N, C-alpha and C positions, 0 to 999 in steps of 0.2 A: 504493500500499499504506500501510496506517496506520502511524504512527510509534509504536513501542513503547519502554517503558522499557529502556535499555541499547542502543538501535538505533545509536548512534554506535560503541558497542564492537563490535557485530556487523559494521558496515561496515568497520571498521578490519581485522577478522579476515578478511573477504572479500579485501580488498587483499593481505594477507599470503598467503593461500591462493593467489590467482590469480598470485602473483608466483613460486611455486615448485612448484605441484602440477598435474599432468596426470590429469583425472579419467577414470575408465573410461566406456566407452559414451556419450561425450559429444563433440559437436562444439564445441570449446572457444571458437570464436569466439561462441557464443550466451551465454556467460557475460561480464559479469554482467546484462546487460540483458534479453535475449530469454528466457533461462532463468535463473530466480532460484536462487541458491546459498545453501543454508541452513547456517549454521554452527551445529552442535548441540553443546550443552554436557553433556546427560545425557539419560538415558532413565528412565522409571517405568512399569511395566506396559506397556499398549499405547501409551503416549504417549512423543514426543520432545520435549525441552525446548531451545529454541534459546538462544543466547547474549544474545539480546535479551529473554528471559524469555517468549517466545511458546510456546504448547504446540501440537503438531501430532499428530493421530492417526495412527499408523503402520499405514494401512490395507493396506499390501503386505508388511507383516513384514520390512522391511529386506531387499529381494530374496529374499523367501520363506524366510528362515532362521530368524526368531525365532518360537519355538513359544509360550512362556508368558509373555511380556512382558519388557520390558528390565529389566536389573539384578536378575534373579530370584535371590533371596538364597540359596537351596538350590545352585544352580549356581555362584554366586560363592564361597561357603564351599568347596565341593569343590575348586575351582581353587586358592584360597588355601592349603587343607590340603596338597595334592598339592605345591605349589610349595615349601613348607618341607621337603618330603622328597626329591623328584627332579623337576627341571624337564624334563630331556631325557637321552636315552642313545641311541646308535646302536642300531637293531633288527636290524642285521646281525650275528648272533653273540652278541647280547645279548636280554634278556628283562625284562619287568618286569610288576608285578601289574595296573596299569591295562589294558594292552593284552590280557592274557589274559583276565581277567574280561570285559572288553567283548566280545571275540571269543565267549566261550561265551554271554553273554546274547543277543547278536545272533543266533547260530545257533539258540538256543531259541526266539526269536520270529519267525524268518524264516517266509515261506510255505512251506507243504508241499503235496504233491500225492500222492493215493493211487496206490500202485504205483511210486512213485519213491524212491530214496534221499534222504534230506534233505541240504540244503546243510551243508557239514561243515567248511569252510576259510574264513578270513577274511585278506585281503590289504588293508593300510591304505595310503592315499594322502594328499594334502594338501588337495585340493579336488575339486569335482565333475567338472571337465574331465580332471583327472589321474586320477581314477577310472575314467572313461569309456576313457582311453588304456589303462589297466592291463586292462580287460575285452577290448578289441579286440586287444590284443598276445596275451593269453593263449589267446583263440579261434584266432587265426592260428597261434600257435606250437605249439599242441597238435597240430594236423594236421601241421605240419612235423615234429614229433618222432616222428609215426607214418609218416613217409616219404611224406606226401600232399601234394606241393608245389603242385598246381594250385588249392588252396582258399585263394585270395588277396583274395577280394572280399567285401564286407559288404552285406547288403540293408537299407535304412532306409526311412522313411516319408516321403512328400512332407509338407512342412510341419512336419517334426521338427527338433528342436534338441537338441544333446548337449554343447556347449561351444565354447570358443573356440581350444583348442590344435589344432594341424593335423590330427591324427588324428580328433579329436572333430568338428572342423568339416568333415571329409571325409564323415561320416555325417549332416551337417546339411542342410536343405533351405530356409533362409530367405535369399533373394538379398542382403538387406542386409549380412548377415554373411559370407557365402560367397563372393559373386561376385567380390571384388577378390583374393582369395586363390586363385581356381580353379586356375591354373597350378601352385601348390604342393601340391595335394591328389592323395591317392590316388583312383582311381576307384572309385566305389560304384554300386550299383543302387538305384533308388527305386520303390517300391511305393506304390499309391494310398493316401491315408490314409482310415481309416474314419469321419472326421470327421462326425458327425451333422448339422452345419450345411450340409453338401453334399447331404443328402438331396433326392431328385428329388421332385416333388409326389405325395402319397400314400404315399411310402416311409418305413418306420419306421427308427429307429436300428439296430434289429437287422438288418433287411434291407440296410440300408446296410454293415453289418459284414460280412454274408455276401457282398455284392457285392464289397468290398474284398478278403476272403479268397480269393475266386475268382481275382481279379487277382493275388494273392500266390502262389497256386498255379501259375498260368501262368508267372510269373517263375522260381519255383523249378524246374519243369519243364524250363525252358530253360537254366537256369545253375546247377543244383544241384552239378554238379562243379567249379564256380569259387567256390562261396560257402562261407565258414566259418561265419558267424553272422548272424542278423537282430537288429537293435537297434531298440527302441521304447520310447516313453513310455507306460506303461499308463494308460488312461482319460482323461488329459488331456495334450494337447500344449500345454504352457505358454506358452513363448516365442512359439509360432506363433499366439497370440491366444486362449489358454485354450479351444481347440477341444476338445470332448468327444466320446468314442465309447462304444458299448456294449461291456461287458465280453466280450460272446461274440466279439469279434475276437480278444482275446488268447487264448481258448480255442481258436479255430480255428488261430491262428498257432502255438500250442504243438504242435498235432497234425501241423501241416504241416512244422515243423522236424523233429519226430520221424521223419515219413514220409521225408524227404530227408536225414536225417543231418547236420542244421544246428544249432549252438547258438542258443538264445534268450537274448539279453541283455535284462533288463529296468532301464531307467534310471528308477529311482524317486528320484532326487536331489531332485526338486522335489515329487513326489507322495506320497512316504513320510511315515511318522510322523504319521499321523492326518489328513493334509489332505483325503482324498477320502471320508472316513467309515469306514474301516477303517486298522488300523495301517499295512498296505502295500496298495497299489492292486490288486496281483496276486492278493490273496485274494478279491476280488469275482468273478474268473473261476475260482476254485478251481485256479490255475495257479501251478507253481513254475517259475522261470527256471533256466537253467543258470548264468548269472552275474547277480548282482543287485548294482547300483550304488547306493550310499547316500551322501549328503552333506547340505549345507545345514542341515536340522533335526536332524541326527545329535547335534549338541552343544547343542541347544536355541537355536542361533544365537550361541553365545558364542565359539567358536574354530573355525578352519578345519580340518576332518577329512573324510576320506572313507573307506569301506569297500567292498571288493568281495568278495561272498560267493559261494562257488562250490562244486562238488561234488567229492567224493572222486576220482571218475574223472578229472576235468580235472586236479587235483592230482597223481594218480599218474602222469599222461602226461608230467611233468617229472622224474621220479625217475629217475636215471641216474648213471653214473660220469663222464659228460661233462659239464663246465661249460656248453658251449654249449647243452645240453638243458636246463639249469636256467633259471629265470625271473630274470633279471638286472635287471629293473627295479627302480629305487630312487629315493627321495626323501630328503633330509637329515632332514626331520622326520617320517619315517614312523612312525606309531603314537606320536607325541608324548604323553607321560604327562599333561600338564596338559590337552590335548584329550580324552584318553580319559577323564580323571576328569570332565570337563564332560559328556560323553556318558553316563556311567554315572549322573550325577546327573539327568540328562534322563530315562534310562529309570526311574529311581526315581520320579519325578515322574508319568510315565505310570501306573506301578503305584499309587502311593499315592493319587494323585487321580482314578483312574479317567478319564483324559483323553478316551479314544474315546467313552465314553458321555456325558460332559459335552459334548463336541462335537457329538453328535447333537442334543441340546437347543439349543445355539447355532446349529447349521446350520437347524434348523427356523425360529427366529426370523429368521434371515437370509433364508430363503425366503420368509416372509410379507412382509417388507419389499420383496423383489426383486419379488414378484408384482404390485406397485403399478406397476411399470415396463412391464409387458406391453402396456399400451395407449398408451404414449408414443408420439407421431407419428414420433420419429426413432430408435425402438428397434426393430431388426429381429429380435432373438432375445435372449431372456434363458436363461441356462443355469446349472446348479449341479452341482458334485460335491462333496458334503460341505461344507468349509469354503472353498471356492472358488466365487464367484459371478462371472459375466461378462455384460457388456451389449454386444451388437454394435450399433453406431450407424450409421445411413446417412441419406441426405438425406430419403427418402421413407418410411423405416420398412420397406423391403422389401429383399430380397437383390440387387435388380438396380440399385440406384442408390447405390453408395458415394460418400462425399464426395471431392471432388478433393484429392489428397494435398497440393497447394499450399496449401490452406486451413488446414493444420496444426491440424485438429480437436484432435488428442490434446493439443498443446501449450497451447491455449486452455483446454481442460477442466483440465489440470494446473494452470495458474496461478490459474483461477477457485477450484479446490479449496484450494490454499494460501491463498488469501485468508480463506477460511473455517476454517483450522486443521485440513485434512486433507491428508495425503501421499497422493496418488494418482500412479501412473506408468502412463499408458495404454500399450497396445500397438498402435499405430496409432489406429485408430478403435475400439478395443475398451477400455472401462472395466471394471475388475474389482476385487472384494474378496477380499483374501486376508490378513485380520488376524490378530494373535496370538490364541491361544486364551483369553487372559484378558479379551477384549474384553466389556464389560457391555451392558446394555439401553440406557442412555443413550448410550453411544459409538455403538451401532449405529444408534440414531436419528439421530444427528448425521451418521454416515456416509451413510445413505439421503438424508436432506435435501440434504447437500452434493453427492452425486452428481448429484440431479435438478437442482440449481442449476448445476452445473458443465456439464451437458449443455446446459441451455437457454442459457448463456452462450456455449458453443463454437459452437452452431448459429448464434446472432447474428452472432458472428464470421466463421464460414465464410459466411454469407450476405453479409456485408459484402465478402468477398473476391471473391464470384462475379461 
């Protein structure tokens, strides 16, 4: 790696870090040599600035949270203004303006569906996994309150991901995260994914969606009396490799849930707030879930916050003289005023800057750049959903020849991209773009050029390991 001004200070910071910190989703033995550690000093728009002065394009929006760019002044000012008034108060028995206003605005923006009463209540949590826990517990507890005790299981999709807490992990299907903790997890049922990458020869994504929905129907017919809810990620299974499916699946899943008296939980933690081309991915199927989980981009990436939106019917199922029938789930920072203020500022930006329309223009530019990869000899698939683009890499550019995991293709691509000033974080052999919405034409060009160089470098390294 090239030596930059301030590199000695950055090295010193790395030593301090590794002396005291345990980083998430990381095999710490790989630091500092196999996996470079980036000491970040500041952020500006789509850029991260290291302590050594180097700039890195944040092509993954800092774990899919950052919407408008780092250090967005309107969000920063909203947080500062709120901090001078009220930084936090217990939300059990108390109320405050940011929490109420945010709930009102989220419900006004939430997906709607003809013939269904709109979502009408908001429950706050601290992060995405916690929000999923809230939705799972609400679905189970509602049936329990009605005296229906056999509905204890959830249906989730193969290759899905919903978080790392034990309840969320129980409805996830990525072995790397789930396998070791399997003895601790509640039993779930898994339905085939509608993933369009799994299409058989000649099969369209819509036909794949119908095929997967037929399998879901069979599962529900066999287990409906045991199931309280179906949970899924609408349109994109993000941690599962940015695998995408036709919105038809969500429409069919909604119909099947209604037919069998099962709640539909839409986990839009990663795909909500404009990522897939509409404000919420569920809109593309014309579907309203019974429980809608939001987090990540909710605050524009500034502070941790989650919101679970649900129906009046579910809310009413907890109204009783008995405290045991109440929903007693809680987090110390539930509805934190600073986080709610950040979320309100984020919604203002969506409105004032017409972000969804602007994203359509940006995603069109991303599509043109991504199209150049279709003929790459090691690219098996190029797929896009709005502001998400993914490249499936294989040895021969087809679905039958994945790279040997021991070759560490993704790691080599990650390191090569860092050398060129771009932060990518591959999902196995899948490289993807999920940049802040403020990315401009020049930065997109850098991203495309760097992605190509990273692929070529990783292929050479994989060949050397073969």
